[in-house]
N, C-alpha and C positions, 0 to 999 in steps of 0.2 A: 570746202564748205562744211559747215556743222549743222546737223539736223537734231532738233530737240522735240521730244514728244510732249504732249500736254495732258491734262487730266481728262480730256475728251478723246476717246480712241479715234485715230485717223487724222485729227487736226495736228499739223506739224508747223513748228517755227524753224525757218531756214535762215542761216547766216552765211551768205556767200563770202568767199575770201576776197578781201579788198587789198590791192597792191597800190601803195601810194609813195610818192616822192615829191620833190620840189615843184614838179610840173602839175601835179594833181593826183588823180587816182584812176584805177581801172578795176572793174570786177566783171566776172562772167555771171550774167543774171539767169541764164538757163542753158543747160547742156543735157539733152535727153538721156544719154547714157549715165551720167552722174546722178541725175535725179531718180532714175530707175534703181540704181544701186542703193539709193537712200530710201527706197520704198514708195516713191511717187510713180505709180505705174501708168498714169493717165497719158493719153496723147492729146495735146492741146491743138485746137483747130481755129481758134479765134482770139485775137488780142484786142483789148479795149483800153482807152485812157479816158479819164475825166479830169476836168479842171474845176476847182471849187474855192470859194472864199471861206474864211474862218467862220465857224459856227454852223455850217451846213451839215445836216445829217441825211445820209442816203441809206435806205434800207427799211426794213429787213426783207431782202428779195430772195426768191428762189425760182427755179424752173421745174415744173411737174414732168413726170415721165410722159413720153419717151425723150424729153429734151432736158433731162437733169444735167447739171453742170458741176464739175469739180472746178475749183479756181486756184490759181497761184497768184497772189496779190502782193503789190509792193508800192512804195511811194518814190517817185522820181524827184520831186521837189516839195518841201513843206513837211507836214506832219498830220497823221490821222490816228485815231483810236479805231482799230479794226476789230470787228465783232463777227463771230461765227456761232450760230444757235443750232443745237442738235435737234433735228426734226424726225429722227429715226425712231419709230414707235417702240421697238424692242431694245432700245439702247438704255443702259443704266444711267446715262446722262441726258435722257430725253428732256427737252425744255430748258436745259442749262446752256450757258454761253461761256465762251472763252474770248478774251480780248487781249490785244497786244498793241503797243505803241510802235507804229511803223513811220520812219522818217527818211527823208532824202539823205540824211547823214548816217543813220545806223544801218541802212541797206537791208534791214530785215525783210523777209518774205513770210507770208502765212499761206499754208496750203489748207484749203477748205474743201473737204471731200463732198461727193454727191450726198444729198439728203440733209443739207444744212441751209438755213437762211443766212444771208450775209448782209452786212452793212458797215458803215463807218461814219465817224464824226470827224470833221475837219478842225484841227487845232491850230492851224497857222494859215495866214493869208497866202494866196497864190499857190495852192497845193495842186500837184499833178499826181494822180493815182493811176496805176497800171494794173491790169489783170489779164491773165491768160485763162481761157475757158476750154473745157474738154468737149463741149458741144456747142452748136450754133444756137444763138438766141432765137426764140420763137415767141412772139407777143401773145399768141393764143394760150400758151402754157405758162406764162409768168404768174407769179403769186407774190403776196406780200403780207407779212405780219406787221401790225402797226408798230412803229418805232418806240412808242412809249407804253408798250404793253405792261400792265401791272404784274402779271404772273412772271414774265421773264425778267423785268425790272433792270434793264441795261442802264448802267451809269455811263452816259455818253460824255461826261466831263465837259459839257458846254452849257452856258446859260443862254436862254432865248434862242433855241435852235431854229434854223431856217430849214423848212420842210416843204417838199413839193406837194401839190394837191394829191397826186397818186399815193405818196407815202402816208399822207394824213388819212387816207381811206383804206389802209391795210386792215386785215381782220384781226380780231383779238385771238390770242393763243388758245383760250378756253373754247372758242368756237371753231378752231381749225381742225379739220380732219386730215391727218397726214397721209400722203400716198407713199411715204418712204419707209423702208425697212433697213436694218443693218445688213450689210453684205457678208 
């Protein structure tokens, strides 16, 4: 596996090793010891999957303390533009985002640390998205920055996004009071 750092401290792009032959392919999507060696020290306690059609945008979601979550995300089938927004008040990249194209074919994973908002736009029909979380979901502690926030200005790379009512009601970044610090 190859791990690449990004311009935002803590956000990592992971390329698992894929073994292919005439029958198909195999890759190890998680091995705690290998990921710890690569600097991902989280213990994951919950796995989730979502299914979406093209042009769906989900996010920008986060969990407030004490239910903060780090995530290791990937695409099983289809394609997404995955986005992590730095919400750590004392970070030099506060309010900036990193995005990566994750597909069922490229097998890339994105590690999103605690203190980030996370979201993705779906670029292909019948997309299955998977994520490992370091803490259990708690509805009372969930939060959302509105997906089309003008300060963050994420280029979701979709026209006419399909947005849930919850995500349409996210807060503006300028009105957001962050509960997160850099560790």
